[in-house]
N, CA, C and O atoms as a Tripos MOL2 file, in Angstrom:
@<TRIPOS>MOLECULE
protein
  300   299    75     0     0
PROTEIN
NO_CHARGES

@<TRIPOS>ATOM
      1 N           0.9340   -1.4400   -0.0050 N.3       1 UNK1
      2 CA          0.2030    0.0140   -0.0460 C.3       1 UNK1
      3 C           0.7100    1.2170   -0.2580 C.2       1 UNK1
      4 O           1.8690    1.2690    0.1540 O.2       1 UNK1
      5 N           0.3530    2.1620   -0.7030 N.am      2 UNK2
      6 CA          1.5460    3.6740   -0.5020 C.3       2 UNK2
      7 C          -0.0160    4.6420   -0.5210 C.2       2 UNK2
      8 O          -0.9930    4.5110   -1.2590 O.2       2 UNK2
      9 N           0.1830    5.4000    0.3510 N.am      3 UNK3
     10 CA         -0.7520    6.5700    0.5570 C.3       3 UNK3
     11 C          -0.2970    7.8930   -0.2100 C.2       3 UNK3
     12 O          -0.8120    9.0100   -0.1890 O.2       3 UNK3
     13 N           0.8490    7.4170   -0.9070 N.am      4 UNK4
     14 CA          0.9200    8.9620   -1.3930 C.3       4 UNK4
     15 C           0.7080    9.0320   -2.9980 C.2       4 UNK4
     16 O           0.9170   10.0540   -3.6520 O.2       4 UNK4
     17 N           0.2810    7.8550   -3.5160 N.am      5 UNK5
     18 CA         -0.3240    7.5290   -4.5940 C.3       5 UNK5
     19 C          -1.7250    8.1700   -4.1680 C.2       5 UNK5
     20 O          -2.0110    9.2610   -4.6600 O.2       5 UNK5
     21 N          -2.5900    7.5730   -3.3050 N.am      6 UNK6
     22 CA         -3.9030    7.6400   -2.6510 C.3       6 UNK6
     23 C          -4.2300    9.4550   -2.7820 C.2       6 UNK6
     24 O          -5.2120   10.0290   -3.2530 O.2       6 UNK6
     25 N          -3.0540    9.9770   -2.1990 N.am      7 UNK7
     26 CA         -2.9950   11.5560   -2.3670 C.3       7 UNK7
     27 C          -2.7360   12.2800   -3.1310 C.2       7 UNK7
     28 O          -2.9870   13.4840   -3.0960 O.2       7 UNK7
     29 N          -2.0560   11.5510   -4.1690 N.am      8 UNK8
     30 CA         -2.1890   12.3640   -5.7720 C.3       8 UNK8
     31 C          -3.3990   11.8430   -6.2960 C.2       8 UNK8
     32 O          -3.7150   12.5240   -7.2710 O.2       8 UNK8
     33 N          -4.2280   10.9230   -6.0760 N.am      9 UNK9
     34 CA         -5.4500   10.9850   -6.6220 C.3       9 UNK9
     35 C          -6.4940   11.6990   -6.2070 C.2       9 UNK9
     36 O          -7.3640   12.0560   -7.0020 O.2       9 UNK9
     37 N          -6.5410   12.0320   -4.7400 N.am     10 UNK10
     38 CA         -7.4900   12.6460   -4.2370 C.3      10 UNK10
     39 C          -7.0300   14.0820   -4.6960 C.2      10 UNK10
     40 O          -7.8650   14.9450   -4.9680 O.2      10 UNK10
     41 N          -5.7700   14.2940   -4.7680 N.am     11 UNK11
     42 CA         -5.2780   15.9850   -5.3510 C.3      11 UNK11
     43 C          -5.9550   16.4390   -6.2670 C.2      11 UNK11
     44 O          -6.6610   17.4420   -6.1530 O.2      11 UNK11
     45 N          -5.7260   15.1890   -8.1660 N.am     12 UNK12
     46 CA         -6.2170   15.2540   -9.0280 C.3      12 UNK12
     47 C          -7.4820   15.7980   -9.0960 C.2      12 UNK12
     48 O          -8.0310   16.7000   -9.7300 O.2      12 UNK12
     49 N          -7.9040   14.6670   -7.9310 N.am     13 UNK13
     50 CA         -9.8970   15.1000   -8.1210 C.3      13 UNK13
     51 C          -9.9320   16.3650   -7.5990 C.2      13 UNK13
     52 O          -9.9500   17.3150   -8.3810 O.2      13 UNK13
     53 N          -9.9450   16.5420   -6.4520 N.am     14 UNK14
     54 CA         -9.6900   18.3110   -5.6780 C.3      14 UNK14
     55 C          -9.9490   19.2330   -7.1420 C.2      14 UNK14
     56 O         -10.8650   19.8030   -7.7340 O.2      14 UNK14
     57 N          -8.4090   18.9400   -7.2840 N.am     15 UNK15
     58 CA         -8.6550   20.2690   -8.9490 C.3      15 UNK15
     59 C          -9.4600   20.1360  -10.1230 C.2      15 UNK15
     60 O          -9.4850   21.0450  -10.9530 O.2      15 UNK15
     61 N         -10.1390   19.0560  -10.2710 N.am     16 UNK16
     62 CA        -10.5940   18.6070  -11.4340 C.3      16 UNK16
     63 C         -12.4430   19.4050  -10.8730 C.2      16 UNK16
     64 O         -13.2060   20.0360  -11.6050 O.2      16 UNK16
     65 N         -12.6330   19.0670   -9.4770 N.am     17 UNK17
     66 CA        -13.8640   19.6400   -9.2960 C.3      17 UNK17
     67 C         -13.6760   21.6480   -9.0510 C.2      17 UNK17
     68 O         -14.3260   22.5450   -9.5880 O.2      17 UNK17
     69 N         -12.4190   21.7390   -7.9380 N.am     18 UNK18
     70 CA        -12.6700   23.5280   -8.7590 C.3      18 UNK18
     71 C         -12.3260   23.8790  -10.2840 C.2      18 UNK18
     72 O         -12.6880   24.9520  -10.7680 O.2      18 UNK18
     73 N         -11.9320   23.3540  -10.6880 N.am     19 UNK19
     74 CA        -12.1210   23.7910  -12.1490 C.3      19 UNK19
     75 C         -13.2830   23.6510  -13.1970 C.2      19 UNK19
     76 O         -13.5050   24.2060  -14.2730 O.2      19 UNK19
     77 N         -13.9180   22.7230  -12.4860 N.am     20 UNK20
     78 CA        -15.2350   22.3350  -13.1080 C.3      20 UNK20
     79 C         -16.2150   23.9220  -12.3460 C.2      20 UNK20
     80 O         -16.7780   24.7800  -13.0250 O.2      20 UNK20
     81 N         -16.1440   23.8790  -10.8810 N.am     21 UNK21
     82 CA        -16.6690   25.0750  -10.7380 C.3      21 UNK21
     83 C         -16.4100   26.5330  -11.1560 C.2      21 UNK21
     84 O         -17.3430   27.2880  -11.4300 O.2      21 UNK21
     85 N         -15.2720   26.8670  -11.1940 N.am     22 UNK22
     86 CA        -14.7150   27.6390  -11.7540 C.3      22 UNK22
     87 C         -14.9470   28.3150  -13.2160 C.2      22 UNK22
     88 O         -14.9080   29.4970  -13.5600 O.2      22 UNK22
     89 N         -15.1760   27.2420  -13.8740 N.am     23 UNK23
     90 CA        -15.6080   27.3360  -14.9540 C.3      23 UNK23
     91 C         -17.1300   27.3930  -15.4290 C.2      23 UNK23
     92 O         -17.3490   27.7310  -16.5930 O.2      23 UNK23
     93 N         -18.1280   27.0980  -14.6320 N.am     24 UNK24
     94 CA        -19.3800   27.1300  -14.3980 C.3      24 UNK24
     95 C         -19.6160   28.3510  -14.0770 C.2      24 UNK24
     96 O         -20.5840   28.9030  -14.6000 O.2      24 UNK24
     97 N         -18.6500   29.1870  -12.9830 N.am     25 UNK25
     98 CA        -18.9730   30.5000  -12.4490 C.3      25 UNK25
     99 C         -18.5410   31.7130  -13.3680 C.2      25 UNK25
    100 O         -18.8280   32.9060  -13.2680 O.2      25 UNK25
    101 N         -17.6880   30.9770  -14.3860 N.am     26 UNK26
    102 CA        -17.0060   31.9720  -14.8340 C.3      26 UNK26
    103 C         -17.9770   32.1310  -16.3770 C.2      26 UNK26
    104 O         -17.7230   33.0380  -17.1690 O.2      26 UNK26
    105 N         -19.3670   30.8600  -16.6960 N.am     27 UNK27
    106 CA        -20.2410   30.9830  -17.5320 C.3      27 UNK27
    107 C         -21.3570   31.7660  -17.0460 C.2      27 UNK27
    108 O         -22.2410   32.2750  -17.7360 O.2      27 UNK27
    109 N         -21.2180   31.8150  -15.6970 N.am     28 UNK28
    110 CA        -22.8750   33.0800  -15.0650 C.3      28 UNK28
    111 C         -22.8100   34.2750  -15.6470 C.2      28 UNK28
    112 O         -23.8290   34.9140  -15.3870 O.2      28 UNK28
    113 N         -21.7820   35.0780  -16.5710 N.am     29 UNK29
    114 CA        -21.7590   36.1380  -16.9250 C.3      29 UNK29
    115 C         -22.7400   35.8800  -18.4900 C.2      29 UNK29
    116 O         -23.3250   36.7510  -19.1340 O.2      29 UNK29
    117 N         -22.6710   34.6420  -18.7340 N.am     30 UNK30
    118 CA        -23.0930   34.5760  -20.4060 C.3      30 UNK30
    119 C         -24.8400   34.0320  -19.9220 C.2      30 UNK30
    120 O         -25.8900   34.6120  -20.2000 O.2      30 UNK30
    121 N         -24.6450   32.7000  -19.1040 N.am     31 UNK31
    122 CA        -26.0290   32.3400  -18.9860 C.3      31 UNK31
    123 C         -26.6000   32.7570  -18.0070 C.2      31 UNK31
    124 O         -26.1080   32.6190  -16.8870 O.2      31 UNK31
    125 N         -27.9410   33.4490  -18.2490 N.am     32 UNK32
    126 CA        -28.6490   34.6280  -16.6330 C.3      32 UNK32
    127 C         -29.8310   33.4220  -17.3390 C.2      32 UNK32
    128 O         -30.1130   34.0850  -18.3370 O.2      32 UNK32
    129 N         -30.4320   32.5140  -17.4420 N.am     33 UNK33
    130 CA        -32.0280   31.9650  -17.5040 C.3      33 UNK33
    131 C         -31.6810   30.6200  -16.3270 C.2      33 UNK33
    132 O         -30.6840   30.1240  -15.8030 O.2      33 UNK33
    133 N         -32.9040   30.4530  -16.3140 N.am     34 UNK34
    134 CA        -32.9760   29.6280  -14.9860 C.3      34 UNK34
    135 C         -32.3020   27.7890  -15.6480 C.2      34 UNK34
    136 O         -32.0340   26.8970  -14.8430 O.2      34 UNK34
    137 N         -32.2240   27.6910  -16.4690 N.am     35 UNK35
    138 CA        -31.1100   26.2290  -16.6030 C.3      35 UNK35
    139 C         -29.4220   26.5480  -16.0190 C.2      35 UNK35
    140 O         -28.7220   25.6090  -15.6400 O.2      35 UNK35
    141 N         -29.0530   27.5940  -16.0170 N.am     36 UNK36
    142 CA        -27.8910   27.9630  -15.0080 C.3      36 UNK36
    143 C         -28.2780   27.5100  -13.6720 C.2      36 UNK36
    144 O         -27.7670   26.5710  -13.0620 O.2      36 UNK36
    145 N         -29.1850   28.2300  -13.2950 N.am     37 UNK37
    146 CA        -29.4210   28.4640  -11.6940 C.3      37 UNK37
    147 C         -29.5190   26.9640  -11.0540 C.2      37 UNK37
    148 O         -29.2040   26.6570   -9.9040 O.2      37 UNK37
    149 N         -30.1080   25.9760  -12.2240 N.am     38 UNK38
    150 CA        -30.3210   24.4100  -12.0390 C.3      38 UNK38
    151 C         -28.9730   23.9470  -12.3670 C.2      38 UNK38
    152 O         -28.6710   22.9390  -11.7290 O.2      38 UNK38
    153 N         -27.9900   24.4110  -13.2350 N.am     39 UNK39
    154 CA        -26.9450   23.6630  -13.2290 C.3      39 UNK39
    155 C         -25.7690   23.8520  -12.4970 C.2      39 UNK39
    156 O         -24.7940   23.1080  -12.3910 O.2      39 UNK39
    157 N         -25.9940   24.9430  -12.0100 N.am     40 UNK40
    158 CA        -24.9990   25.6350  -11.0190 C.3      40 UNK40
    159 C         -25.8500   25.1280   -9.5500 C.2      40 UNK40
    160 O         -24.9950   24.5070   -8.9180 O.2      40 UNK40
    161 N         -26.7680   25.1270   -8.9830 N.am     41 UNK41
    162 CA        -27.1300   24.6680   -7.9030 C.3      41 UNK41
    163 C         -26.5450   22.7330   -8.0010 C.2      41 UNK41
    164 O         -25.9980   22.4160   -6.9450 O.2      41 UNK41
    165 N         -26.5850   21.9170   -8.7270 N.am     42 UNK42
    166 CA        -26.4470   20.7840   -9.3740 C.3      42 UNK42
    167 C         -24.7310   20.8620   -9.0820 C.2      42 UNK42
    168 O         -24.3680   19.8560   -8.4730 O.2      42 UNK42
    169 N         -23.6510   21.7800   -9.3650 N.am     43 UNK43
    170 CA        -22.2950   21.8380   -9.3240 C.3      43 UNK43
    171 C         -22.3410   22.1960   -7.7730 C.2      43 UNK43
    172 O         -21.5140   21.4040   -7.3210 O.2      43 UNK43
    173 N         -22.7270   22.7770   -6.9230 N.am     44 UNK44
    174 CA        -22.6780   23.0140   -5.6780 C.3      44 UNK44
    175 C         -22.5910   21.8610   -5.1970 C.2      44 UNK44
    176 O         -21.5670   21.5170   -4.6070 O.2      44 UNK44
    177 N         -23.8350   20.8910   -5.3800 N.am     45 UNK45
    178 CA        -24.2670   19.8110   -4.7910 C.3      45 UNK45
    179 C         -22.6760   19.2700   -4.8270 C.2      45 UNK45
    180 O         -21.9980   18.9680   -3.8450 O.2      45 UNK45
    181 N         -22.3510   19.2410   -5.9700 N.am     46 UNK46
    182 CA        -20.8180   17.8700   -6.2710 C.3      46 UNK46
    183 C         -20.3190   18.4670   -5.9350 C.2      46 UNK46
    184 O         -19.3680   17.7110   -5.7430 O.2      46 UNK46
    185 N         -19.8670   19.6850   -5.4700 N.am     47 UNK47
    186 CA        -18.3220   20.1540   -4.3230 C.3      47 UNK47
    187 C         -19.1550   19.8460   -3.0750 C.2      47 UNK47
    188 O         -18.7510   18.9040   -2.3950 O.2      47 UNK47
    189 N         -19.8920   20.2800   -2.8020 N.am     48 UNK48
    190 CA        -20.2150   19.3440   -1.2080 C.3      48 UNK48
    191 C         -19.8440   17.9260   -1.1520 C.2      48 UNK48
    192 O         -19.3830   17.4550   -0.1120 O.2      48 UNK48
    193 N         -20.0320   17.1480   -2.3050 N.am     49 UNK49
    194 CA        -20.6890   15.5330   -1.9230 C.3      49 UNK49
    195 C         -18.6480   15.1800   -2.4380 C.2      49 UNK49
    196 O         -18.0180   14.2680   -1.9040 O.2      49 UNK49
    197 N         -17.9330   16.2580   -3.6560 N.am     50 UNK50
    198 CA        -16.4810   16.1140   -3.2300 C.3      50 UNK50
    199 C         -15.7430   15.9480   -2.1440 C.2      50 UNK50
    200 O         -15.1460   14.9530   -1.7320 O.2      50 UNK50
    201 N         -15.8840   17.4630   -1.5480 N.am     51 UNK51
    202 CA        -15.8600   17.3210   -0.5710 C.3      51 UNK51
    203 C         -15.6320   16.4060    1.0700 C.2      51 UNK51
    204 O         -14.7910   16.4210    1.9690 O.2      51 UNK51
    205 N         -16.8910   15.6830    0.7890 N.am     52 UNK52
    206 CA        -17.1860   14.2800    1.5400 C.3      52 UNK52
    207 C         -15.8010   13.1890    1.4130 C.2      52 UNK52
    208 O         -15.0760   12.5340    2.1630 O.2      52 UNK52
    209 N         -15.9340   13.4160    0.2450 N.am     53 UNK53
    210 CA        -14.8740   12.0470   -0.6890 C.3      53 UNK53
    211 C         -13.4620   12.5990   -0.2060 C.2      53 UNK53
    212 O         -12.6300   11.8240    0.2670 O.2      53 UNK53
    213 N         -13.1860   14.1250   -0.3540 N.am     54 UNK54
    214 CA        -12.0460   14.0130   -0.0500 C.3      54 UNK54
    215 C         -11.3480   13.8230    1.5390 C.2      54 UNK54
    216 O         -10.3750   13.2370    2.0150 O.2      54 UNK54
    217 N         -12.2090   14.4900    1.9210 N.am     55 UNK55
    218 CA        -11.5830   14.6080    3.9470 C.3      55 UNK55
    219 C         -11.7700   12.8440    3.8140 C.2      55 UNK55
    220 O         -10.7890   12.2670    4.2840 O.2      55 UNK55
    221 N         -12.9210   11.8400    3.2240 N.am     56 UNK56
    222 CA        -12.7760   10.4600    3.6030 C.3      56 UNK56
    223 C         -11.5320   10.1320    3.0580 C.2      56 UNK56
    224 O         -10.6590    9.8610    3.8820 O.2      56 UNK56
    225 N         -11.2010   10.0840    1.7370 N.am     57 UNK57
    226 CA         -9.9400   10.0120    1.1900 C.3      57 UNK57
    227 C          -8.4490   10.2860    2.3010 C.2      57 UNK57
    228 O          -7.6130    9.4200    2.5580 O.2      57 UNK57
    229 N          -8.4440   11.8600    2.8690 N.am     58 UNK58
    230 CA         -7.5060   12.0090    3.6570 C.3      58 UNK58
    231 C          -7.4380   10.7390    4.3850 C.2      58 UNK58
    232 O          -6.5120    9.9460    4.2120 O.2      58 UNK58
    233 N          -8.6690   10.4820    5.4170 N.am     59 UNK59
    234 CA         -8.4340    9.8540    6.3790 C.3      59 UNK59
    235 C          -7.6930    8.2110    6.2310 C.2      59 UNK59
    236 O          -7.0190    7.5270    7.0010 O.2      59 UNK59
    237 N          -8.1830    8.0230    4.9100 N.am     60 UNK60
    238 CA         -7.6150    6.5340    4.4240 C.3      60 UNK60
    239 C          -6.0780    6.4270    4.3900 C.2      60 UNK60
    240 O          -5.3710    5.4510    4.6430 O.2      60 UNK60
    241 N          -5.7330    7.6940    4.0100 N.am     61 UNK61
    242 CA         -4.3030    7.9170    3.6080 C.3      61 UNK61
    243 C          -4.0830    7.8750    5.1550 C.2      61 UNK61
    244 O          -3.8700    6.7230    5.5330 O.2      61 UNK61
    245 N          -4.0740    8.8010    6.1530 N.am     62 UNK62
    246 CA         -3.8200    8.7010    7.1930 C.3      62 UNK62
    247 C          -3.3660    7.1200    7.8510 C.2      62 UNK62
    248 O          -2.3340    6.7140    8.3860 O.2      62 UNK62
    249 N          -4.7020    6.4700    7.5120 N.am     63 UNK63
    250 CA         -5.1210    4.7210    7.9200 C.3      63 UNK63
    251 C          -3.8990    4.0140    7.4790 C.2      63 UNK63
    252 O          -3.1410    3.5110    8.3080 O.2      63 UNK63
    253 N          -3.6770    3.9540    6.2110 N.am     64 UNK64
    254 CA         -2.7170    3.1350    5.8260 C.3      64 UNK64
    255 C          -1.2610    3.6140    6.0380 C.2      64 UNK64
    256 O          -0.3330    2.8060    6.0070 O.2      64 UNK64
    257 N          -1.0400    5.1280    6.2840 N.am     65 UNK65
    258 CA          0.4380    5.2560    7.0550 C.3      65 UNK65
    259 C           0.2750    4.9960    8.6260 C.2      65 UNK65
    260 O           1.3640    4.9270    9.1960 O.2      65 UNK65
    261 N          -0.7130    4.8550    9.3580 N.am     66 UNK66
    262 CA         -0.6380    4.2560   10.5220 C.3      66 UNK66
    263 C          -0.2840    2.3240   10.0610 C.2      66 UNK66
    264 O           0.7000    1.7230   10.4930 O.2      66 UNK66
    265 N          -1.0180    1.8880    9.4220 N.am     67 UNK67
    266 CA         -0.6940    0.3960    9.0910 C.3      67 UNK67
    267 C           0.4210    0.2460    8.9360 C.2      67 UNK67
    268 O           1.1170   -0.4290    9.6940 O.2      67 UNK67
    269 N           0.9750    1.0440    7.5780 N.am     68 UNK68
    270 CA          2.7770    0.9440    7.4630 C.3      68 UNK68
    271 C           3.3300    0.8960    8.4210 C.2      68 UNK68
    272 O           3.8570   -0.1740    8.7250 O.2      68 UNK68
    273 N           3.4540    2.1640    9.3940 N.am     69 UNK69
    274 CA          4.5450    2.1390   10.5190 C.3      69 UNK69
    275 C           4.0010    0.7750   11.4360 C.2      69 UNK69
    276 O           4.9070    0.0010   11.7450 O.2      69 UNK69
    277 N           2.6290    0.4100   11.8950 N.am     70 UNK70
    278 CA          2.6530   -0.3980   12.6370 C.3      70 UNK70
    279 C           3.4970   -1.9450   12.0750 C.2      70 UNK70
    280 O           4.2450   -2.6990   12.6970 O.2      70 UNK70
    281 N           2.9170   -2.0010   10.4280 N.am     71 UNK71
    282 CA          3.5680   -3.3700    9.9440 C.3      71 UNK71
    283 C           5.2580   -3.0630    9.6140 C.2      71 UNK71
    284 O           5.8650   -3.6170    8.6980 O.2      71 UNK71
    285 N           5.7810   -2.2040   10.4300 N.am     72 UNK72
    286 CA          7.6280   -2.0050   10.1300 C.3      72 UNK72
    287 C           8.1390   -2.0100   11.2470 C.2      72 UNK72
    288 O           9.3590   -2.0040   11.4090 O.2      72 UNK72
    289 N           7.0560   -2.0250   12.4550 N.am     73 UNK73
    290 CA          7.8040   -2.0460   13.8050 C.3      73 UNK73
    291 C           8.1090   -3.5200   14.0250 C.2      73 UNK73
    292 O           7.3090   -4.4380   13.8400 O.2      73 UNK73
    293 N           9.4050   -3.6360   14.4550 N.am     74 UNK74
    294 CA          9.9150   -5.0370   14.9170 C.3      74 UNK74
    295 C           9.6560   -4.8730   16.6660 C.2      74 UNK74
    296 O           9.8190   -4.0320   17.5500 O.2      74 UNK74
    297 N           8.9720   -6.7440   16.4340 N.am     75 UNK75
    298 CA          9.0370   -6.8220   17.7250 C.3      75 UNK75
    299 C          10.1730   -8.1500   18.6090 C.2      75 UNK75
    300 O          10.2180   -8.2030   19.8380 O.2      75 UNK75
@<TRIPOS>BOND
     1     1     2 1
     2     2     3 1
     3     3     4 2
     4     3     5 am
     5     5     6 1
     6     6     7 1
     7     7     8 2
     8     7     9 am
     9     9    10 1
    10    10    11 1
    11    11    12 2
    12    11    13 am
    13    13    14 1
    14    14    15 1
    15    15    16 2
    16    15    17 am
    17    17    18 1
    18    18    19 1
    19    19    20 2
    20    19    21 am
    21    21    22 1
    22    22    23 1
    23    23    24 2
    24    23    25 am
    25    25    26 1
    26    26    27 1
    27    27    28 2
    28    27    29 am
    29    29    30 1
    30    30    31 1
    31    31    32 2
    32    31    33 am
    33    33    34 1
    34    34    35 1
    35    35    36 2
    36    35    37 am
    37    37    38 1
    38    38    39 1
    39    39    40 2
    40    39    41 am
    41    41    42 1
    42    42    43 1
    43    43    44 2
    44    43    45 am
    45    45    46 1
    46    46    47 1
    47    47    48 2
    48    47    49 am
    49    49    50 1
    50    50    51 1
    51    51    52 2
    52    51    53 am
    53    53    54 1
    54    54    55 1
    55    55    56 2
    56    55    57 am
    57    57    58 1
    58    58    59 1
    59    59    60 2
    60    59    61 am
    61    61    62 1
    62    62    63 1
    63    63    64 2
    64    63    65 am
    65    65    66 1
    66    66    67 1
    67    67    68 2
    68    67    69 am
    69    69    70 1
    70    70    71 1
    71    71    72 2
    72    71    73 am
    73    73    74 1
    74    74    75 1
    75    75    76 2
    76    75    77 am
    77    77    78 1
    78    78    79 1
    79    79    80 2
    80    79    81 am
    81    81    82 1
    82    82    83 1
    83    83    84 2
    84    83    85 am
    85    85    86 1
    86    86    87 1
    87    87    88 2
    88    87    89 am
    89    89    90 1
    90    90    91 1
    91    91    92 2
    92    91    93 am
    93    93    94 1
    94    94    95 1
    95    95    96 2
    96    95    97 am
    97    97    98 1
    98    98    99 1
    99    99   100 2
   100    99   101 am
   101   101   102 1
   102   102   103 1
   103   103   104 2
   104   103   105 am
   105   105   106 1
   106   106   107 1
   107   107   108 2
   108   107   109 am
   109   109   110 1
   110   110   111 1
   111   111   112 2
   112   111   113 am
   113   113   114 1
   114   114   115 1
   115   115   116 2
   116   115   117 am
   117   117   118 1
   118   118   119 1
   119   119   120 2
   120   119   121 am
   121   121   122 1
   122   122   123 1
   123   123   124 2
   124   123   125 am
   125   125   126 1
   126   126   127 1
   127   127   128 2
   128   127   129 am
   129   129   130 1
   130   130   131 1
   131   131   132 2
   132   131   133 am
   133   133   134 1
   134   134   135 1
   135   135   136 2
   136   135   137 am
   137   137   138 1
   138   138   139 1
   139   139   140 2
   140   139   141 am
   141   141   142 1
   142   142   143 1
   143   143   144 2
   144   143   145 am
   145   145   146 1
   146   146   147 1
   147   147   148 2
   148   147   149 am
   149   149   150 1
   150   150   151 1
   151   151   152 2
   152   151   153 am
   153   153   154 1
   154   154   155 1
   155   155   156 2
   156   155   157 am
   157   157   158 1
   158   158   159 1
   159   159   160 2
   160   159   161 am
   161   161   162 1
   162   162   163 1
   163   163   164 2
   164   163   165 am
   165   165   166 1
   166   166   167 1
   167   167   168 2
   168   167   169 am
   169   169   170 1
   170   170   171 1
   171   171   172 2
   172   171   173 am
   173   173   174 1
   174   174   175 1
   175   175   176 2
   176   175   177 am
   177   177   178 1
   178   178   179 1
   179   179   180 2
   180   179   181 am
   181   181   182 1
   182   182   183 1
   183   183   184 2
   184   183   185 am
   185   185   186 1
   186   186   187 1
   187   187   188 2
   188   187   189 am
   189   189   190 1
   190   190   191 1
   191   191   192 2
   192   191   193 am
   193   193   194 1
   194   194   195 1
   195   195   196 2
   196   195   197 am
   197   197   198 1
   198   198   199 1
   199   199   200 2
   200   199   201 am
   201   201   202 1
   202   202   203 1
   203   203   204 2
   204   203   205 am
   205   205   206 1
   206   206   207 1
   207   207   208 2
   208   207   209 am
   209   209   210 1
   210   210   211 1
   211   211   212 2
   212   211   213 am
   213   213   214 1
   214   214   215 1
   215   215   216 2
   216   215   217 am
   217   217   218 1
   218   218   219 1
   219   219   220 2
   220   219   221 am
   221   221   222 1
   222   222   223 1
   223   223   224 2
   224   223   225 am
   225   225   226 1
   226   226   227 1
   227   227   228 2
   228   227   229 am
   229   229   230 1
   230   230   231 1
   231   231   232 2
   232   231   233 am
   233   233   234 1
   234   234   235 1
   235   235   236 2
   236   235   237 am
   237   237   238 1
   238   238   239 1
   239   239   240 2
   240   239   241 am
   241   241   242 1
   242   242   243 1
   243   243   244 2
   244   243   245 am
   245   245   246 1
   246   246   247 1
   247   247   248 2
   248   247   249 am
   249   249   250 1
   250   250   251 1
   251   251   252 2
   252   251   253 am
   253   253   254 1
   254   254   255 1
   255   255   256 2
   256   255   257 am
   257   257   258 1
   258   258   259 1
   259   259   260 2
   260   259   261 am
   261   261   262 1
   262   262   263 1
   263   263   264 2
   264   263   265 am
   265   265   266 1
   266   266   267 1
   267   267   268 2
   268   267   269 am
   269   269   270 1
   270   270   271 1
   271   271   272 2
   272   271   273 am
   273   273   274 1
   274   274   275 1
   275   275   276 2
   276   275   277 am
   277   277   278 1
   278   278   279 1
   279   279   280 2
   280   279   281 am
   281   281   282 1
   282   282   283 1
   283   283   284 2
   284   283   285 am
   285   285   286 1
   286   286   287 1
   287   287   288 2
   288   287   289 am
   289   289   290 1
   290   290   291 1
   291   291   292 2
   292   291   293 am
   293   293   294 1
   294   294   295 1
   295   295   296 2
   296   295   297 am
   297   297   298 1
   298   298   299 1
   299   299   300 2
@<TRIPOS>SUBSTRUCTURE
     1 UNK1         2 RESIDUE 1 A UNK
     2 UNK2         6 RESIDUE 1 A UNK
     3 UNK3        10 RESIDUE 1 A UNK
     4 UNK4        14 RESIDUE 1 A UNK
     5 UNK5        18 RESIDUE 1 A UNK
     6 UNK6        22 RESIDUE 1 A UNK
     7 UNK7        26 RESIDUE 1 A UNK
     8 UNK8        30 RESIDUE 1 A UNK
     9 UNK9        34 RESIDUE 1 A UNK
    10 UNK10       38 RESIDUE 1 A UNK
    11 UNK11       42 RESIDUE 1 A UNK
    12 UNK12       46 RESIDUE 1 A UNK
    13 UNK13       50 RESIDUE 1 A UNK
    14 UNK14       54 RESIDUE 1 A UNK
    15 UNK15       58 RESIDUE 1 A UNK
    16 UNK16       62 RESIDUE 1 A UNK
    17 UNK17       66 RESIDUE 1 A UNK
    18 UNK18       70 RESIDUE 1 A UNK
    19 UNK19       74 RESIDUE 1 A UNK
    20 UNK20       78 RESIDUE 1 A UNK
    21 UNK21       82 RESIDUE 1 A UNK
    22 UNK22       86 RESIDUE 1 A UNK
    23 UNK23       90 RESIDUE 1 A UNK
    24 UNK24       94 RESIDUE 1 A UNK
    25 UNK25       98 RESIDUE 1 A UNK
    26 UNK26      102 RESIDUE 1 A UNK
    27 UNK27      106 RESIDUE 1 A UNK
    28 UNK28      110 RESIDUE 1 A UNK
    29 UNK29      114 RESIDUE 1 A UNK
    30 UNK30      118 RESIDUE 1 A UNK
    31 UNK31      122 RESIDUE 1 A UNK
    32 UNK32      126 RESIDUE 1 A UNK
    33 UNK33      130 RESIDUE 1 A UNK
    34 UNK34      134 RESIDUE 1 A UNK
    35 UNK35      138 RESIDUE 1 A UNK
    36 UNK36      142 RESIDUE 1 A UNK
    37 UNK37      146 RESIDUE 1 A UNK
    38 UNK38      150 RESIDUE 1 A UNK
    39 UNK39      154 RESIDUE 1 A UNK
    40 UNK40      158 RESIDUE 1 A UNK
    41 UNK41      162 RESIDUE 1 A UNK
    42 UNK42      166 RESIDUE 1 A UNK
    43 UNK43      170 RESIDUE 1 A UNK
    44 UNK44      174 RESIDUE 1 A UNK
    45 UNK45      178 RESIDUE 1 A UNK
    46 UNK46      182 RESIDUE 1 A UNK
    47 UNK47      186 RESIDUE 1 A UNK
    48 UNK48      190 RESIDUE 1 A UNK
    49 UNK49      194 RESIDUE 1 A UNK
    50 UNK50      198 RESIDUE 1 A UNK
    51 UNK51      202 RESIDUE 1 A UNK
    52 UNK52      206 RESIDUE 1 A UNK
    53 UNK53      210 RESIDUE 1 A UNK
    54 UNK54      214 RESIDUE 1 A UNK
    55 UNK55      218 RESIDUE 1 A UNK
    56 UNK56      222 RESIDUE 1 A UNK
    57 UNK57      226 RESIDUE 1 A UNK
    58 UNK58      230 RESIDUE 1 A UNK
    59 UNK59      234 RESIDUE 1 A UNK
    60 UNK60      238 RESIDUE 1 A UNK
    61 UNK61      242 RESIDUE 1 A UNK
    62 UNK62      246 RESIDUE 1 A UNK
    63 UNK63      250 RESIDUE 1 A UNK
    64 UNK64      254 RESIDUE 1 A UNK
    65 UNK65      258 RESIDUE 1 A UNK
    66 UNK66      262 RESIDUE 1 A UNK
    67 UNK67      266 RESIDUE 1 A UNK
    68 UNK68      270 RESIDUE 1 A UNK
    69 UNK69      274 RESIDUE 1 A UNK
    70 UNK70      278 RESIDUE 1 A UNK
    71 UNK71      282 RESIDUE 1 A UNK
    72 UNK72      286 RESIDUE 1 A UNK
    73 UNK73      290 RESIDUE 1 A UNK
    74 UNK74      294 RESIDUE 1 A UNK
    75 UNK75      298 RESIDUE 1 A UNK
């Protein structure tokens, strides 16, 4: 197991979600109809859920680190 690989994936995921949110926000100047509001609400929900995924992923990385530390101990 390697938590650094997991962290890299989590960081890439986080960057993608931020980019998506940013691009949708930029589009707000072009889209002023109700469909944009619906889209924006959906993106906000994706961002909220993504935050949960990132937090849980970080906890998983910490758990892997702890397991590796325990596994490397000599008795």
